[in-house]
KOLGU-4560 file (N, C-alpha, C; in nm, 3 decimals, padded with zeros to 5 digits):
<recs>
<n_xx: 21.451 n_yy: 03.635 n_zz: -07.428 ca_xx: 21.412 ca_yy: 03.663 ca_zz: -07.292 c_xx: 21.427 c_yy: 03.813 c_zz: -07.264 mol: A seq: 1 type: MET>
<n_xx: 21.327 n_yy: 03.872 n_zz: -07.205 ca_xx: 21.327 ca_yy: 04.014 ca_zz: -07.175 c_xx: 21.360 c_yy: 04.032 c_zz: -07.027 mol: A seq: 2 type: VAL>
<n_xx: 21.459 n_yy: 04.116 n_zz: -06.998 ca_xx: 21.490 ca_yy: 04.145 ca_zz: -06.859 c_xx: 21.436 c_yy: 04.284 c_zz: -06.827 mol: A seq: 3 type: THR>
<n_xx: 21.360 n_yy: 04.291 n_zz: -06.720 ca_xx: 21.302 ca_yy: 04.418 ca_zz: -06.679 c_xx: 21.397 c_yy: 04.492 c_zz: -06.588 mol: A seq: 4 type: LEU>
<n_xx: 21.412 n_yy: 04.621 n_zz: -06.613 ca_xx: 21.500 ca_yy: 04.705 ca_zz: -06.533 c_xx: 21.417 c_yy: 04.776 c_zz: -06.429 mol: A seq: 5 type: LYS>
<n_xx: 21.469 n_yy: 04.787 n_zz: -06.309 ca_xx: 21.399 ca_yy: 04.858 ca_zz: -06.203 c_xx: 21.395 c_yy: 05.006 c_zz: -06.234 mol: A seq: 6 type: GLU>
<n_xx: 21.282 n_yy: 05.074 n_zz: -06.205 ca_xx: 21.278 ca_yy: 05.218 ca_zz: -06.233 c_xx: 21.373 c_yy: 05.296 c_zz: -06.142 mol: A seq: 7 type: PRO>
<n_xx: 21.426 n_yy: 05.405 n_zz: -06.194 ca_xx: 21.515 ca_yy: 05.491 ca_zz: -06.117 c_xx: 21.432 c_yy: 05.561 c_zz: -06.010 mol: A seq: 8 type: VAL>
<n_xx: 21.474 n_yy: 05.557 n_zz: -05.883 ca_xx: 21.396 ca_yy: 05.626 ca_zz: -05.780 c_xx: 21.422 c_yy: 05.776 c_zz: -05.782 mol: A seq: 9 type: PRO>
<n_xx: 21.316 n_yy: 05.854 n_zz: -05.806 ca_xx: 21.323 ca_yy: 06.000 ca_zz: -05.802 c_xx: 21.251 c_yy: 06.047 c_zz: -05.678 mol: A seq: 10 type: PHE>
<n_xx: 21.298 n_yy: 06.157 n_zz: -05.619 ca_xx: 21.236 ca_yy: 06.217 ca_zz: -05.502 c_xx: 21.215 c_yy: 06.366 c_zz: -05.529 mol: A seq: 11 type: PHE>
<n_xx: 21.119 n_yy: 06.425 n_zz: -05.459 ca_xx: 21.097 ca_yy: 06.568 ca_zz: -05.472 c_xx: 21.224 c_yy: 06.643 c_zz: -05.433 mol: A seq: 12 type: LEU>
<n_xx: 21.252 n_yy: 06.749 n_zz: -05.500 ca_xx: 21.369 ca_yy: 06.835 ca_zz: -05.478 c_xx: 21.501 c_yy: 06.773 c_zz: -05.520 mol: A seq: 13 type: ASP>
<n_xx: 21.499 n_yy: 06.659 n_zz: -05.592 ca_xx: 21.622 ca_yy: 06.610 ca_zz: -05.654 c_xx: 21.664 c_yy: 06.711 c_zz: -05.760 mol: A seq: 14 type: ASP>
<n_xx: 21.793 n_yy: 06.731 n_zz: -05.777 ca_xx: 21.844 ca_yy: 06.813 ca_zz: -05.887 c_xx: 21.916 c_yy: 06.717 c_zz: -05.980 mol: A seq: 15 type: VAL>
<n_xx: 21.870 n_yy: 06.712 n_zz: -06.106 ca_xx: 21.925 ca_yy: 06.618 ca_zz: -06.203 c_xx: 21.992 c_yy: 06.694 c_zz: -06.316 mol: A seq: 16 type: VAL>
<n_xx: 22.094 n_yy: 06.631 n_zz: -06.376 ca_xx: 22.161 ca_yy: 06.686 ca_zz: -06.494 c_xx: 22.121 c_yy: 06.597 c_zz: -06.611 mol: A seq: 17 type: ARG>
<n_xx: 22.071 n_yy: 06.660 n_zz: -06.718 ca_xx: 22.030 ca_yy: 06.586 ca_zz: -06.836 c_xx: 22.141 c_yy: 06.590 c_zz: -06.941 mol: A seq: 18 type: LEU>
<n_xx: 22.132 n_yy: 06.500 n_zz: -07.038 ca_xx: 22.238 ca_yy: 06.487 ca_zz: -07.139 c_xx: 22.247 c_yy: 06.605 c_zz: -07.235 mol: A seq: 19 type: ARG>
<n_xx: 22.133 n_yy: 06.663 n_zz: -07.272 ca_xx: 22.134 ca_yy: 06.775 ca_zz: -07.366 c_xx: 22.085 c_yy: 06.901 c_zz: -07.294 mol: A seq: 20 type: LYS>
<n_xx: 22.137 n_yy: 07.016 n_zz: -07.334 ca_xx: 22.095 ca_yy: 07.140 ca_zz: -07.265 c_xx: 21.956 c_yy: 07.187 c_zz: -07.308 mol: A seq: 21 type: PRO>
<n_xx: 21.892 n_yy: 07.260 n_zz: -07.219 ca_xx: 21.768 ca_yy: 07.330 ca_zz: -07.249 c_xx: 21.806 c_yy: 07.446 c_zz: -07.342 mol: A seq: 22 type: HIS>
<n_xx: 21.715 n_yy: 07.497 n_zz: -07.424 ca_xx: 21.750 ca_yy: 07.609 ca_zz: -07.513 c_xx: 21.809 c_yy: 07.731 c_zz: -07.441 mol: A seq: 23 type: PRO>
<n_xx: 21.781 n_yy: 07.748 n_zz: -07.311 ca_xx: 21.838 ca_yy: 07.860 ca_zz: -07.236 c_xx: 21.985 c_yy: 07.834 c_zz: -07.201 mol: A seq: 24 type: CYS>
<n_xx: 22.032 n_yy: 07.711 n_zz: -07.220 ca_xx: 22.170 ca_yy: 07.677 ca_zz: -07.191 c_xx: 22.190 c_yy: 07.597 c_zz: -07.064 mol: A seq: 25 type: GLY>
<n_xx: 22.084 n_yy: 07.578 n_zz: -06.985 ca_xx: 22.096 ca_yy: 07.506 ca_zz: -06.859 c_xx: 22.086 c_yy: 07.355 c_zz: -06.876 mol: A seq: 26 type: GLY>
<n_xx: 22.163 n_yy: 07.283 n_zz: -06.796 ca_xx: 22.159 ca_yy: 07.136 ca_zz: -06.796 c_xx: 22.087 c_yy: 07.082 c_zz: -06.673 mol: A seq: 27 type: TYR>
<n_xx: 22.069 n_yy: 07.163 n_zz: -06.569 ca_xx: 22.019 ca_yy: 07.112 ca_zz: -06.441 c_xx: 21.872 c_yy: 07.146 c_zz: -06.420 mol: A seq: 28 type: GLU>
<n_xx: 21.799 n_yy: 07.048 n_zz: -06.365 ca_xx: 21.656 ca_yy: 07.058 ca_zz: -06.343 c_xx: 21.624 c_yy: 07.010 c_zz: -06.201 mol: A seq: 29 type: TRP>
<n_xx: 21.521 n_yy: 07.069 n_zz: -06.140 ca_xx: 21.474 ca_yy: 07.028 ca_zz: -06.008 c_xx: 21.343 c_yy: 06.952 c_zz: -06.025 mol: A seq: 30 type: THR>
<n_xx: 21.331 n_yy: 06.838 n_zz: -05.956 ca_xx: 21.209 ca_yy: 06.757 ca_zz: -05.962 c_xx: 21.104 c_yy: 06.821 c_zz: -05.870 mol: A seq: 31 type: VAL>
<n_xx: 20.985 n_yy: 06.853 n_zz: -05.927 ca_xx: 20.880 ca_yy: 06.917 ca_zz: -05.848 c_xx: 20.750 c_yy: 06.837 c_zz: -05.847 mol: A seq: 32 type: VAL>
<n_xx: 20.741 n_yy: 06.730 n_zz: -05.925 ca_xx: 20.620 ca_yy: 06.648 ca_zz: -05.930 c_xx: 20.659 c_yy: 06.505 c_zz: -05.962 mol: A seq: 33 type: ARG>
<n_xx: 20.596 n_yy: 06.410 n_zz: -05.893 ca_xx: 20.624 ca_yy: 06.269 ca_zz: -05.916 c_xx: 20.498 c_yy: 06.198 c_zz: -05.960 mol: A seq: 34 type: LEU>
<n_xx: 20.516 n_yy: 06.091 n_zz: -06.034 ca_xx: 20.405 ca_yy: 06.011 ca_zz: -06.085 c_xx: 20.450 c_yy: 05.944 c_zz: -06.213 mol: A seq: 35 type: GLY>
<n_xx: 20.354 n_yy: 05.909 n_zz: -06.300 ca_xx: 20.391 ca_yy: 05.853 ca_zz: -06.430 c_xx: 20.467 c_yy: 05.958 c_zz: -06.510 mol: A seq: 36 type: ALA>
<n_xx: 20.426 n_yy: 06.084 n_zz: -06.496 ca_xx: 20.499 ca_yy: 06.197 ca_zz: -06.554 c_xx: 20.574 c_yy: 06.268 c_zz: -06.442 mol: A seq: 37 type: ASP>
<n_xx: 20.698 n_yy: 06.306 n_zz: -06.469 ca_xx: 20.780 ca_yy: 06.376 ca_zz: -06.370 c_xx: 20.783 c_yy: 06.523 c_zz: -06.407 mol: A seq: 38 type: ILE>
<n_xx: 20.752 n_yy: 06.610 n_zz: -06.311 ca_xx: 20.756 ca_yy: 06.753 ca_zz: -06.333 c_xx: 20.894 c_yy: 06.807 c_zz: -06.301 mol: A seq: 39 type: GLY>
<n_xx: 20.949 n_yy: 06.887 n_zz: -06.390 ca_xx: 21.082 ca_yy: 06.944 ca_zz: -06.374 c_xx: 21.077 c_yy: 07.094 c_zz: -06.390 mol: A seq: 40 type: LEU>
<n_xx: 21.165 n_yy: 07.165 n_zz: -06.320 ca_xx: 21.182 ca_yy: 07.310 ca_zz: -06.335 c_xx: 21.328 c_yy: 07.334 c_zz: -06.369 mol: A seq: 41 type: VAL>
<n_xx: 21.353 n_yy: 07.408 n_zz: -06.477 ca_xx: 21.489 ca_yy: 07.442 ca_zz: -06.516 c_xx: 21.548 c_yy: 07.535 c_zz: -06.410 mol: A seq: 42 type: CYS>
<n_xx: 21.667 n_yy: 07.504 n_zz: -06.360 ca_xx: 21.728 ca_yy: 07.587 ca_zz: -06.256 c_xx: 21.785 c_yy: 07.717 c_zz: -06.314 mol: A seq: 43 type: THR>
<n_xx: 21.799 n_yy: 07.725 n_zz: -06.446 ca_xx: 21.853 ca_yy: 07.846 ca_zz: -06.509 c_xx: 21.743 c_yy: 07.948 c_zz: -06.539 mol: A seq: 44 type: THR>
<n_xx: 21.635 n_yy: 07.904 n_zz: -06.606 ca_xx: 21.533 ca_yy: 08.000 ca_zz: -06.651 c_xx: 21.398 c_yy: 07.984 c_zz: -06.582 mol: A seq: 45 type: CYS>
<n_xx: 21.377 n_yy: 07.874 n_zz: -06.509 ca_xx: 21.251 ca_yy: 07.855 ca_zz: -06.437 c_xx: 21.140 c_yy: 07.790 c_zz: -06.518 mol: A seq: 46 type: GLY>
<n_xx: 21.166 n_yy: 07.747 n_zz: -06.640 ca_xx: 21.064 ca_yy: 07.682 ca_zz: -06.724 c_xx: 21.024 c_yy: 07.549 c_zz: -06.662 mol: A seq: 47 type: ARG>
<n_xx: 20.891 n_yy: 07.522 n_zz: -06.662 ca_xx: 20.839 ca_yy: 07.396 ca_zz: -06.609 c_xx: 20.802 c_yy: 07.304 c_zz: -06.724 mol: A seq: 48 type: ARG>
<n_xx: 20.839 n_yy: 07.176 n_zz: -06.712 ca_xx: 20.803 ca_yy: 07.077 ca_zz: -06.813 c_xx: 20.758 c_yy: 06.949 c_zz: -06.744 mol: A seq: 49 type: VAL>
<n_xx: 20.681 n_yy: 06.868 n_zz: -06.815 ca_xx: 20.644 ca_yy: 06.734 ca_zz: -06.770 c_xx: 20.705 c_yy: 06.635 c_zz: -06.867 mol: A seq: 50 type: LEU>
<n_xx: 20.777 n_yy: 06.538 n_zz: -06.815 ca_xx: 20.835 ca_yy: 06.432 ca_zz: -06.898 c_xx: 20.785 c_yy: 06.298 c_zz: -06.848 mol: A seq: 51 type: LEU>
<n_xx: 20.751 n_yy: 06.207 n_zz: -06.938 ca_xx: 20.720 ca_yy: 06.071 ca_zz: -06.894 c_xx: 20.843 c_yy: 06.013 c_zz: -06.822 mol: A seq: 52 type: PRO>
<n_xx: 20.818 n_yy: 05.933 n_zz: -06.720 ca_xx: 20.927 ca_yy: 05.875 ca_zz: -06.639 c_xx: 21.029 c_yy: 05.804 c_zz: -06.727 mol: A seq: 53 type: ARG>
<n_xx: 20.982 n_yy: 05.727 n_zz: -06.822 ca_xx: 21.072 ca_yy: 05.651 ca_zz: -06.910 c_xx: 21.164 c_yy: 05.745 c_zz: -06.989 mol: A seq: 54 type: ARG>
<n_xx: 21.106 n_yy: 05.854 n_zz: -07.039 ca_xx: 21.184 ca_yy: 05.954 ca_zz: -07.115 c_xx: 21.290 c_yy: 06.019 c_zz: -07.027 mol: A seq: 55 type: GLU>
<n_xx: 21.252 n_yy: 06.055 n_zz: -06.904 ca_xx: 21.348 ca_yy: 06.117 ca_zz: -06.812 c_xx: 21.461 c_yy: 06.021 c_zz: -06.778 mol: A seq: 56 type: LEU>
<n_xx: 21.428 n_yy: 05.894 n_zz: -06.756 ca_xx: 21.534 ca_yy: 05.795 ca_zz: -06.728 c_xx: 21.631 c_yy: 05.784 c_zz: -06.844 mol: A seq: 57 type: GLU>
<n_xx: 21.581 n_yy: 05.796 n_zz: -06.966 ca_xx: 21.666 ca_yy: 05.789 ca_zz: -07.084 c_xx: 21.756 c_yy: 05.912 c_zz: -07.096 mol: A seq: 58 type: ARG>
<n_xx: 21.703 n_yy: 06.031 n_zz: -07.062 ca_xx: 21.779 ca_yy: 06.156 ca_zz: -07.076 c_xx: 21.870 c_yy: 06.186 c_zz: -06.958 mol: A seq: 59 type: ARG>
<n_xx: 21.853 n_yy: 06.116 n_zz: -06.846 ca_xx: 21.927 ca_yy: 06.143 ca_zz: -06.723 c_xx: 22.076 c_yy: 06.114 c_zz: -06.740 mol: A seq: 60 type: LEU>
<n_xx: 22.159 n_yy: 06.209 n_zz: -06.699 ca_xx: 22.303 ca_yy: 06.188 ca_zz: -06.700 c_xx: 22.350 c_yy: 06.156 c_zz: -06.558 mol: A seq: 61 type: LYS>
<n_xx: 22.311 n_yy: 06.240 n_zz: -06.461 ca_xx: 22.351 ca_yy: 06.216 ca_zz: -06.322 c_xx: 22.262 c_yy: 06.295 c_zz: -06.227 mol: A seq: 62 type: THR>
<n_xx: 22.269 n_yy: 06.261 n_zz: -06.099 ca_xx: 22.204 ca_yy: 06.338 ca_zz: -05.995 c_xx: 22.305 c_yy: 06.439 c_zz: -05.941 mol: A seq: 63 type: PHE>
<n_xx: 22.270 n_yy: 06.566 n_zz: -05.940 ca_xx: 22.357 ca_yy: 06.670 ca_zz: -05.883 c_xx: 22.342 c_yy: 06.669 c_zz: -05.732 mol: A seq: 64 type: VAL>
<n_xx: 22.217 n_yy: 06.663 n_zz: -05.684 ca_xx: 22.190 ca_yy: 06.648 ca_zz: -05.541 c_xx: 22.058 c_yy: 06.574 c_zz: -05.526 mol: A seq: 65 type: SER>
<n_xx: 22.041 n_yy: 06.510 n_zz: -05.411 ca_xx: 21.920 ca_yy: 06.432 ca_zz: -05.387 c_xx: 21.829 c_yy: 06.506 c_zz: -05.290 mol: A seq: 66 type: ARG>
<n_xx: 21.700 n_yy: 06.480 n_zz: -05.299 ca_xx: 21.601 ca_yy: 06.543 ca_zz: -05.213 c_xx: 21.613 c_yy: 06.496 c_zz: -05.069 mol: A seq: 67 type: GLY>
<n_xx: 21.540 n_yy: 06.561 n_zz: -04.977 ca_xx: 21.550 ca_yy: 06.529 ca_zz: -04.835 c_xx: 21.498 c_yy: 06.389 c_zz: -04.799 mol: A seq: 68 type: PRO>
<n_xx: 21.415 n_yy: 06.327 n_zz: -04.885 ca_xx: 21.361 ca_yy: 06.195 ca_zz: -04.855 c_xx: 21.456 c_yy: 06.082 c_zz: -04.895 mol: A seq: 69 type: GLU>
<n_xx: 21.561 n_yy: 06.113 n_zz: -04.969 ca_xx: 21.655 ca_yy: 06.012 ca_zz: -05.017 c_xx: 21.735 c_yy: 05.955 c_zz: -04.903 mol: A seq: 70 type: TYR>
<n_xx: 21.744 n_yy: 05.821 n_zz: -04.899 ca_xx: 21.825 ca_yy: 05.751 ca_zz: -04.800 c_xx: 21.936 c_yy: 05.680 c_zz: -04.876 mol: A seq: 71 type: VAL>
<n_xx: 22.060 n_yy: 05.715 n_zz: -04.848 ca_xx: 22.173 ca_yy: 05.656 ca_zz: -04.919 c_xx: 22.183 c_yy: 05.507 c_zz: -04.887 mol: A seq: 72 type: ALA>
<n_xx: 22.207 n_yy: 05.423 n_zz: -04.988 ca_xx: 22.223 ca_yy: 05.280 ca_zz: -04.962 c_xx: 22.351 c_yy: 05.254 c_zz: -04.882 mol: A seq: 73 type: PRO>
<n_xx: 22.341 n_yy: 05.162 n_zz: -04.787 ca_xx: 22.458 ca_yy: 05.129 ca_zz: -04.705 c_xx: 22.551 c_yy: 05.038 c_zz: -04.782 mol: A seq: 74 type: GLU>
<n_xx: 22.679 n_yy: 05.051 n_zz: -04.757 ca_xx: 22.778 ca_yy: 04.963 ca_zz: -04.822 c_xx: 22.764 c_yy: 04.823 c_zz: -04.767 mol: A seq: 75 type: ASP>
<n_xx: 22.760 n_yy: 04.725 n_zz: -04.856 ca_xx: 22.746 ca_yy: 04.585 ca_zz: -04.814 c_xx: 22.885 c_yy: 04.524 c_zz: -04.800 mol: A seq: 76 type: ALA>
<n_xx: 22.947 n_yy: 04.548 n_zz: -04.686 ca_xx: 23.080 ca_yy: 04.490 ca_zz: -04.663 c_xx: 23.078 c_yy: 04.407 c_zz: -04.537 mol: A seq: 77 type: GLN>
</recs>
């Protein structure tokens, strides 16, 4: 049986930390384009890249900050 995982919600201006560093030494990227491919800009050197959503979800370590459209989930207590 295959269980499908929900896609990670990304928003414009999210700052994400990836597991491996960019060759310039930076770990943090800003999301600048959404779709099947996610556009990222390195916060250290300014390099722009496009990664497939699935690839970005695999490389994602954590969110440093979320974009202005992000709504924090309420605690279910």
